[in-house]
N, C-alpha and C positions, 0 to 999 in steps of 0.2 A: 451515391456518386458511381460509376462502371471506372475502373480504370484497366488500362492496358500496355501488357507488357510484350516486348516481342525479343528474337534473338538472344533466346534465354542460354541460350548453347556459346555467345560468345561471353567476352570478355567487358562489352557495352553494357549487355544484357545483366548480364548479372549485376555488376556495378548500377543501376539502375533497377535492380530488384536491391537492393542493400540501402538504397537511400531511401527507395519507399516503407524498406522494413526498418527503418535504423526506429528504436520507440513504442514498436508493434512487437506483439507475440503473431496474429495473427496478421490475415489479408483486409479478412475484412469485422469487425467487431473485436469482443475478447472472446470465443473460442473458433473451434477452425468449425470450416463452411465447404461446397464446394466452389469454393473460388480459391484454397488453398489444395486441392486437390489438383482441380484442372495444371497450377502453377505448376507446383512437385512434377506435373507429367510431364513439362514442360521443361522443365528444367534436368540434363542427361545424366547429373550426378554432384554428388554436398560438395558448397560451393567450400572453399577452401575459408577455414576459421579465423587463417592470419588477414587476410584477404578481404574479407566478408564474412565480421564476426556474426552481423543480424542475422543475414539471409543463412550461416550454416547453421544458428541454434533455430532457427523457423523451419528448417530443413528438418532436422532432429525429431522436433516437436510434434510431426506430419506424418514421420514416417514413421516417431511409438504408436501414433492414432492406428494405422493405419494397420498397421503391424497388429492391434489390440484386434481389430476387426475382420480380420482374415488369420486365425491360428490355426491354420494348415501350414506344414513345413514346408518351404519353400527349396526348388531345388539349382533357381538360377535363372536367369536369361540372360542375353545379350541383343544391344537393339545397335542394326548397324550406319552405321552414316553416312552410306551414300543414297545417292537423291534417290527416290521413289522413283517406281520404273511405271508405265504407264498403264501395265496391268493392276499394278499396287494402288494404284490413286483412288481406283471404285472402294475398293475395303475402308481408305483413309473417308474419306467420305461418311462409309455407313459409320463410321467409329463415331465421327461427326455427331452424327444424327443420334445416336445412341446417346452419348454425350450429354442431347440439350434433351433427350426425356424423361422427363417428371421421375419415369420410374425406377431411372438409377438414381437413388440415394444410401447415398453409406450412410448417411448420419441423422436425414429423417428430419424434418421442418420442425418450427416449436410451434406447438399448439395453444390456444388461444390461452388453457387453465398456464404455460411455463413462462409464457412474454409475459404474464400479470404477474404472476410473482417471480417473476426477473424484474419487472418494474418497480414493485414492491420493494424485493432488497434493494434496490436501487437510491431509491427515497431514502431507504431507512441509511443506509451510508451515509446520505449525502446530512440528514438531520444530523448523525452522533454527529458528525465532521465537524458543521455548521456551530453546535453544541460546546461542542471543544476546542474553539476555534483561537479563542480572546484567549491568554495567558497574562498572569504580573508575577512580578519578582518583588517584593512586602519584603525591606528591613524593620524587624521591632526591636526595639526596649521596655521590656520587663522586669518593674523595679520591686524587690521586695521591701518587707513593709522594715526591718528595722538591722544591723548588723548583726542582730543573731538570728537570721533566716536562714533554714538550711539550703546554703541554693543551688548543692546536688538535688534534692525534692524538688525544691523549686524549678527547676528542665524538666525531671520527669512528669509534671505533671501538666507541666508545655505539652512536652511529648505527648503525655498520654490524652489529649487531643486527638482526634482522629475523624473525618467527613468526607466525603466525596469530593475530589477536588484539589485536596490540601496535601502538600509535602511538603515538609517542616525539613530545611537545609543544616548546614554550620550555623556553628555557636560560639559566644565565649563572653569570657567573666570582664565587661570591665568595672575598674575603680571610681568614684562618683567621692568620694570623702566620705571621713569619718570613721572609717573601716567599712564603709556601704562601698556591696558592687552591684551591678543589673547584667541585667543576663540581656545579648545583640541576639539574634537569630535571622537569621534567615527563613523564610522559604517563599513556595513554587502557588500561586493562589490558579483555579478557572475560573475566571470572573463570571460565569455564569451558572456557577454551582456556588462559590463561595463567595460574604460579604464579609471583608474586613472590620467594620464596625460589631456584624450582629459576635462573630470571631468573640471580639474581644469584652462587647458587652454579654453575653450568653453565656460565653462559655469559661472564660478566662478569668473573668473576676467577678465572679459566682459560685458556691460553695459546692465542691471540695478545695477547687483551686486557690477562693482568696485566703487561703492557709496561710500560704507563701507569698499570693502576690498582691500586691496593692495596690499596682494602675500596668494600663504598657499605653505605649505609646509610637505611633509610626514614623519612625528616622526618615525613609525614602520608600515609594511605591512608583516603580517604571514597568509600563507593557513591555513583554517579551514576542 
């Protein structure tokens, strides 16, 4: 969808540019294009970072890209603010025609291979994000066999269980009577990667951890 900017040398024009660039890095998409170069050329000087933070950041990004594309040392050129004369008009038209020429391509169009690679990267990112989108916070009680169970070793055994999507959190020992204490521990899981039932049945209550752990109970289970 085409976007039109006008009077970028005025306050109103810069406000329009600032509003459009809010939350964006470049004019079109996630990388610099001819659109950025055209708008950059129409802005007479770097916008104030205080008044137009988004436009100012964009201006610096484009300036850096252009600088790396033209390694020669610039001596500085001034642009007059006077209205163009009749003689200058044909020159302006020539520049416009040259600007529209496909041969004037500072960065090159994407090839089919590059487009396909970019699409595959985007799909992979979307898939990974979806895969790890659902998380849950779990509060678990871990009970020992008796009052002679070493609770420090019990907790070490529990925390020794490592798997993708599992993160152990804070814990404390809670008296349950007759000198016996239970371990109450927090854990965060990625729902698609960790099953709490499998964690208990296949990891926490089997050898060698069942030397210390008699049973485990889920006290609370909340989606994050």
